[in-house]
N, C-alpha and C positions, 0 to 999 in steps of 0.2 A: 504494500500500500504506500502510495506517495504521501510524504508529509510536507505540508506547507505551513510556514510560520509567518504571520503578518504582524508586524509591530508598528504602532504609531508612536513616533518620538515627538512629544509635544513640548512646548516651552515651560520651563519652570517659572511660575509667576513671580516668585520671590526675586528673580533676577532683574525685574523691571521696576523702575520707579513709577508711582501711580500716574505721573504726568506725562510719561513717555510710552509710545506705542512700540510694538515689536519692530515695525519698520524703522522707527527712529533709532532704536538700539541696534539695528542691523542683525536681527535674529530671524532665522528661518526655521522651517519645519521639515522633518524627514519621515517618510513612510518606507519601512523596510520590508520587502517581500522576499523571503528565502524559500526556494523550492529545490527538491532533489533532482540531480541530473541522472542520466542513464547509469545504472550499475550501483547506485547507492543501496547498501544493504538494508533489509527491512527492519533490523533491530537498531539502526542508528537513529538516535534522538537528536534532532536539530536544536532543541532547546538546550542541549549540553554543549553546543559549539561555543567557541569564543568569538565575540564580535569585536573587531578592531576598526576604529575610525581614525584616520591620520590626516592632518591638515597640510602635509608636505614637510613638516618639521618634527612634530611630536605626535604621539598617540593621544588624541583627545579622549577616546573611550577605548578601553580594553577590558571586557567583562563577559562573563557567561551570559548567553542570550536569555536563558530562563530567569536570570536575576536582574535583568535590566529594569531600571525605574521607568515609569510611563510618562514622567514629566521631565524631559531633558530637552534642551535647546542647543542649536549650533549657530555660531556666528556665521554671517555670510562669507562664502569662500568656496574653494574647490577641495573636495575630500576624496580620499581613497577609502572605500568601504570593503572590508574583508571579513568573511566568516570561515572558520576552520575548526576541525574536530579536535586537534591536539597540537601543541607546540612541537615543531619538528625542524631542527636546524643542523642535524648531523646524521650519518647513516645509523640505522638501528634495525634489529631483527623484529619481525612481526609488528611493524608499526605503520599500518596503512593510514593515510591521512586524506580526509575529504576537505575540500576548500572551494570557495568562490570569491570573486573579486570584481569590483566595478568602480567607476568614478562618477561622482555626482557634484553638480554645481548648486550650492545652496544660495538662495536669494532672500533678501530681507522680506519678511511677511508672506513668503510663498511656501507652498508645500510641494516637495519633490519626492518621487518614489525611486528607490534603489532596488533593482531586481538582481538577486544573487542566485545563480544556479550552481549548486555544490556537487562536485564529482571528485574522483580520485585525483589528488594533486601531486603525488610522488610516484615513483616507479619501483617495482619489485624485481629482485633477481634471485633465482634458485639455481644451485649448482648440482649437476649430475655427473658423476665420475664413471668413465668406462672401466670395465672390470680389469682391463690390462694394467691399470695403475696399481692395484693391490697385488698383482702378480710380480710387477717389476720393482716396487718400492715398499719399504717397511713403513715409512711415514710420508704423508703428502697432505698439502693443504693449499687453498687458494686465498689470495688477499686481493680485495677489490677496493681501489682507491678513487676518491673524487676530491674536489677542492675542499669539501667540508670535513673530510676524515676518511676512515676506511673500516671494513669489516673483514674478519678472518673466518673463512669457511673451512672447517676441518673435514677430513675424509668421511666423517660420520654425520656432518651437518645436513639436516633436512629442512630447516626453516627457510623462509623467504626473507632476505634482507631488503630493506627499502632505502632508496637514495633520492635526493632532489634531482630534478631534470638536469641533464648536462652529460658531459663525457665522463666515463669511468675507465680505469685501467686495470687489467687483470694480470696478476703475477702468480706463478705456480712455484711452490717450494716443495721439492721432492728429495728426501734423504740429504738435505742440506744444500741441494742444488737449486738456484734461484733463476727462473726462466720468465722472460716477459711474454705474456700470452696475448697481447693486443688490446685494443680499446673498443668500447661500444658507446654509442650516443643514445641517451635515454630521453624520453618525453613523458610528460604526465600521462598516467593511465597505462603505461607500458608494464607488462608482466612478462619478464624475460626468463627463459630457461637456457642455461649454459651447459651444453653437452661437451665435456672435455675428453679428448682422446690424445694419448701420447704418440709422437711420431719422431722417428730417428732419421728420416730422410732429409737432406739439406733443402729439398723443395717444399717441405712442409709449410702450409700456410693456413689461411682462414677462409672457411666457406660459410655462407649465411643462408638460412631459409626462414622467411618471415611469414606468419599467417596472422590475420586480424579478424576478430569477430565484432559483434554489435555492442558489447558491454565494455570490454577493456581491450587494449592492444596486446594480444598474446603473441610474443615473439620468441622464436626458438633459434638459438645460435649453435652451430657445431664448430667448436674451436679445436683445430688440430695443432697441438703444441709441439713445436720443434724442441726436442729435449737434448740437443747438442750442448756440450759444455760451454758455459759463458766464461770467457777469459777475463781475469782480473789480476792485476799485478801492480807492483810499485811503478812500473813504466807504462802501465795501461790501467789507470785508476778509474773508478766510476765518477761520472759527473754527479752533481747534486740531484738532478732529475732522475738519473738511474738509481741513485741511492734511495730516493723516496719510493720508487717503484719496487725496490728489492728489500724492503724491510723484513727482517728475520734472518738474513744471511750473516754469517760470522767470519771474522778474520779477513776483511776486505779493505782495500785501499780506496780512499775517497779524496777528491780535490775540489776546492771551491774558494770563493772570496769570503773573508771575514767581514760580515756586514753589521755586526752588533753582538749583543748578548741579551738573554732573557732577563727581565727584571725580577724582583722578588715575587710579584704577582702579575698575572696577565702575560701577554705574548708580544707586547710592543718592544721589539728588540732594537729599534732604531734610535729612540730619543736620548739614550745615554744614561738612563737610570739603571745601570748595569750592576750585576753582582759577579763575583769572581769564580763562580762554580761552573760557568759554561761560556761557550761562544756559539755564534750562529753563522753557518756557511750557506752561500747561494752561488748559483751560476752567473747571476747578473750582479754587478757591483752596486747597482741602485735598487735592488729588490727590497720590497717592503711587506710582502704578503707572507704570513706565517705558515701558509700551506705550500710554499714553493722553496722552503729552506730546510736545512737539517740543524737541529739543536744538538750541540756536542757537549756531552757531560765530561768535564775536565777532571773529575775525581778530587782526591785530596793530596796528590803528590806532585811530581815534577811537572806534569802537564798543566796543572793549575798555576803553579809558580811561574812557569815560563811562557804561558799563552794567554792568561786572563787579561781582559781589556781594562780592568780597573787599574792595574799596575803598568799596562803596556798599551796605552791608548793609540800609540803610533802604529800598532799592528792593524788597525782598522783599514779595511779595503785591500789588505795584502792577501795574496793567494797562497793557501797552505795545503800540504799533502799530509793526510793522517791515515792510520790503520786502526780498525776496531770492529765492533759488532753493530750491525744495523738493527737497533732495538728502539722502540718508542721511548721518548724521554719527555716527561712533563706533558703527557697526552698528545704529543706531536711526533712526527718522524724524527728519529734520533740516531746518533752515533755514540756508542758507549764502550766502556772497558778498553780504552785506548792502549795499544801496544806498538812496539817497533819504532818509537821515536817520531819526529815530525821534521818537515823541511818546508821552507818558503819557495814558491815557484815564481819564475819570471813572468 
């Protein structure tokens, strides 16, 4: 059964002086009409959705729809009106999100209607392993990355992971060998099945078969993974982009520019509120995004003494070569357990 929620957002009379009309105060009225789009599950209650109204600078309203007051007014202006079932800003398992968005121009003394059609706003990925993987490898897993984070799919993982629309990168880790598996571009309402097959032929590549139905975009990808060894050495180190895609690999060489250090809280590594426990490496000397860098844990010994930016601010923007383990650090892509010394690159 389709659910339709109609809310009338009216002026709060206490906002107005008795001598002034709503037009004089620049106050308008909003009628909100929320309806389910194709594929909305029958047990989803739109009254439990969050309503967010943004004036282009801040959220004027962010509240559960079922708890909204009936006497609320909006100053004249342009607003983005959004309703969504749950906050979702990074990849998560079993976290399907429904959402709808529109823009409305509020005029003083006028009533406007905002129609929101809510449907699936994120995309799901399920991984299916070919039986040959368990024959060839004792341990194997997939890591799927996007700008907002990543999910680990173990060999036994059967859940669907959900991602925001955009490109994702697939990496396969099999008995310590880290292989780049390709990229897939996701759209809202996509439900993707990744069928993974090992391939030892140099010509191994990617073949795609996509089918779509009326409710969601069901897409099936057959990924033939080239399992040839990936060379990594002191003379052929990983770039930062490669290191981000190969999280989980141990004893590898990585090179990049020192672009800052993580502060005590947050991930703003650029501004200079650094602490001595880490440095941040990037492929681009001007990089500012915390999803395109590696956070390097310096430990408590010689690496911290000799590399930290608190004591060596002149190292900023120098290119350095390091060896360690590609493990998440402070919830971001990381390089930890440094070994083998370090050197600056030309």
